C-alpha positions as CSV (number, residue, x, y, z in Angstrom):
1,M,-14.6,8.7,-7.8
2,E,-10.9,9.3,-7.4
3,K,-9.2,11.2,-10.2
4,A,-6.5,9.3,-12.3
5,H,-3.7,11.8,-11.4
6,K,-4.1,11.1,-7.7
7,K,-3.0,7.5,-8.3
8,L,0.3,8.6,-10.0
9,K,3.4,8.5,-7.8
10,A,4.7,11.4,-9.9
11,W,1.7,13.6,-9.0
12,Q,1.9,12.6,-5.3
13,E,5.6,13.6,-5.2
14,A,4.9,16.8,-7.1
15,I,2.4,17.8,-4.3
16,A,5.0,17.0,-1.7
17,L,7.5,19.1,-3.6
18,A,5.1,22.0,-3.9
19,K,4.5,21.9,-0.1
20,S,8.2,21.9,0.5
21,V,8.7,24.8,-1.9
22,Y,6.1,26.8,0.0
23,Q,7.7,26.1,3.4
24,V,11.2,26.8,2.2
25,T,10.4,30.0,0.3
26,E,8.9,31.4,3.5
27,R,12.5,31.7,4.7
28,L,13.7,33.8,1.8
29,P,14.6,37.4,2.5
30,A,11.6,39.7,2.3
31,E,12.9,41.4,-0.9
32,E,12.7,38.0,-2.7
33,R,9.1,37.1,-1.7
34,F,7.5,38.7,-4.7
35,C,10.2,37.7,-7.1
36,L,12.1,34.4,-6.6
37,A,9.6,32.9,-4.1
38,S,6.7,33.6,-6.4
39,Q,8.6,32.1,-9.4
40,M,9.5,29.0,-7.4
41,R,6.0,28.5,-6.2
42,R,4.5,28.9,-9.7
43,A,7.0,26.4,-11.1
44,A,6.2,23.9,-8.4
45,I,2.5,24.3,-8.9
46,S,3.0,23.9,-12.7
47,V,4.7,20.5,-12.1
48,A,1.7,19.1,-10.3
49,S,-0.9,20.8,-12.4
50,N,0.6,19.5,-15.7
51,I,0.9,16.0,-14.4
52,A,-2.8,16.2,-13.5
53,E,-3.8,17.6,-16.8
54,G,-1.7,14.9,-18.7
55,A,-3.4,12.2,-16.7
56,A,-6.8,13.5,-17.6
57,R,-6.1,13.5,-21.4
58,S,-7.4,10.6,-23.4
59,G,-4.7,10.6,-26.1
60,E,-1.2,9.2,-25.4
61,R,0.4,12.1,-27.4
62,D,-1.6,14.8,-25.4
63,S,-0.7,13.1,-22.1
64,L,3.0,12.9,-23.1
65,Q,3.1,16.6,-23.9
66,F,1.8,17.6,-20.5
67,F,4.3,15.3,-18.7
68,I,7.1,16.9,-20.8
69,I,5.9,20.4,-19.8
70,A,5.9,19.2,-16.1
71,R,9.5,18.2,-16.5
72,S,10.3,21.5,-18.0
73,S,8.8,23.3,-15.0
74,L,10.8,21.0,-12.8
75,S,14.0,22.1,-14.5
76,E,13.0,25.7,-14.0
77,L,12.5,25.1,-10.3
78,D,15.9,23.3,-10.1
79,T,17.5,26.4,-11.7
80,Q,15.9,28.6,-9.1
81,A,17.0,26.4,-6.3
82,V,20.6,26.5,-7.6
83,L,20.4,30.3,-7.7
84,C,19.2,30.3,-4.1
85,S,22.2,28.2,-3.2
86,E,24.7,30.3,-5.1
87,L,23.4,33.5,-3.6
88,R,23.2,31.9,-0.2
89,L,19.5,32.9,0.2
90,L,18.6,29.6,1.8
91,A,20.2,27.3,4.3
92,A,22.0,24.3,3.0
93,S,19.4,22.0,4.6
94,D,16.6,23.8,2.7
95,I,18.5,23.4,-0.6
96,S,19.2,19.7,0.2
97,L,15.5,19.1,0.9
98,L,14.5,20.8,-2.4
99,S,17.2,18.9,-4.4
100,S,16.1,15.6,-3.0
101,H,12.5,16.3,-4.0
102,I,13.5,17.5,-7.4
103,D,15.7,14.5,-8.1
104,T,12.9,12.1,-7.0
105,E,10.4,13.9,-9.2
106,D,12.7,14.0,-12.1
107,A,13.2,10.2,-12.0
108,L,9.4,9.7,-11.7
109,L,8.6,12.0,-14.6
110,S,11.3,10.5,-16.7
111,G,9.9,7.0,-16.1
112,L,6.4,8.3,-16.9
113,I,7.5,9.9,-20.1
114,R,9.4,6.7,-21.2
115,F,6.3,4.7,-20.5
116,K,4.1,7.0,-22.5
117,R,6.5,7.0,-25.4
118,K,6.5,3.2,-25.6
119,G,2.7,3.3,-25.7
120,R,2.6,5.3,-28.9
């Protein structure tokens, strides 16, 4: 039986985002691997994980809360990507890739949150 979260476009994009974060953070300087890279990976994992947990919840309010937490983790990741850009720790193409995924995920999560709020 396929899990409900796997059908969500927001979850699918979150997985793609997490994969990109892992690939891109491999290119960070060695001194950032245990700091910024780790933080970025945890934030990306949190986005996908909270979407999955929200999809598994039976109550609309519970689901909504986890989707909001996912969007908060996405904002954290966006901030970290901006920092990488400002400090020139990653190539512009890597930042562009992350920004594209983050923007797409933000739109998907915002739509999911609006949908859940209407259902209450």
